[in-house]
C-alpha positions as semicolon CSV with decimal commas, in nm:
position;residue;x (nm);y (nm);z (nm)
1;M;0,002;0,166;0,883
2;S;0,340;0,334;0,896
3;I;0,580;0,302;0,606
4;Q;0,821;0,101;0,822
5;S;0,555;-0,151;0,926
6;H;0,438;-0,176;0,565
7;L;0,797;-0,243;0,457
8;S;0,832;-0,510;0,725
9;E;0,514;-0,681;0,607
10;L;0,628;-0,672;0,245
11;E;0,966;-0,817;0,340
12;R;0,791;-1,093;0,536
13;R;0,569;-1,175;0,237
14;H;0,873;-1,171;0,005
15;A;1,058;-1,419;0,227
16;S;0,749;-1,638;0,251
17;L;0,715;-1,650;-0,127
18;E;1,084;-1,731;-0,159
19;K;1,037;-2,033;0,069
20;E;0,721;-2,137;-0,115
21;I;0,904;-2,125;-0,449
22;A;1,192;-2,331;-0,309
23;V;0,956;-2,598;-0,176
24;A;0,751;-2,609;-0,497
25;S;1,067;-2,640;-0,706
26;L;1,177;-2,949;-0,513
27;H;0,871;-3,148;-0,616
28;P;0,909;-3,340;-0,943
29;S;0,543;-3,277;-1,022
30;A;0,575;-2,902;-0,967
31;D;0,348;-2,693;-1,184
32;S;0,573;-2,456;-1,381
33;L;0,288;-2,207;-1,428
34;E;0,229;-2,195;-1,053
35;I;0,600;-2,142;-0,988
36;A;0,610;-1,867;-1,251
37;E;0,312;-1,697;-1,083
38;L;0,484;-1,715;-0,742
39;K;0,799;-1,564;-0,893
40;R;0,596;-1,286;-1,055
41;R;0,431;-1,202;-0,722
42;K;0,770;-1,209;-0,548
43;L;0,912;-0,968;-0,807
44;Q;0,615;-0,732;-0,765
45;I;0,674;-0,724;-0,391
46;K;1,047;-0,667;-0,442
47;D;0,969;-0,373;-0,672
48;E;0,725;-0,228;-0,418
49;I;0,987;-0,261;-0,142
50;A;1,245;-0,081;-0,357
51;K;0,997;0,195;-0,439
52;L;0,908;0,251;-0,073
53;K;1,274;0,254;0,031
54;T;1,350;0,511;-0,238
55;E;1,057;0,728;-0,130
56;T;1,166;0,724;0,234
57;R;1,517;0,839;0,140
58;H;1,389;1,156;-0,027
C-alpha cells in the first residue's frame, strides 16, 4: 500500500469516527465510556496521519 493510499484510508476512518461520535453524542442514553473510546481512536488516527504527512515532507 502506498503512503498516499494509506493516508486516504486513515482520513476516511477519521471522518467515519467523527460521524460516529456525533451520532452517539446525540443519544440521551449515550455511553460516555464508548464515546471516550471513539475519541481516543480518532486521536490516534489523527496522530498517525500527522506523522505520515511529516515523513512524506522530508
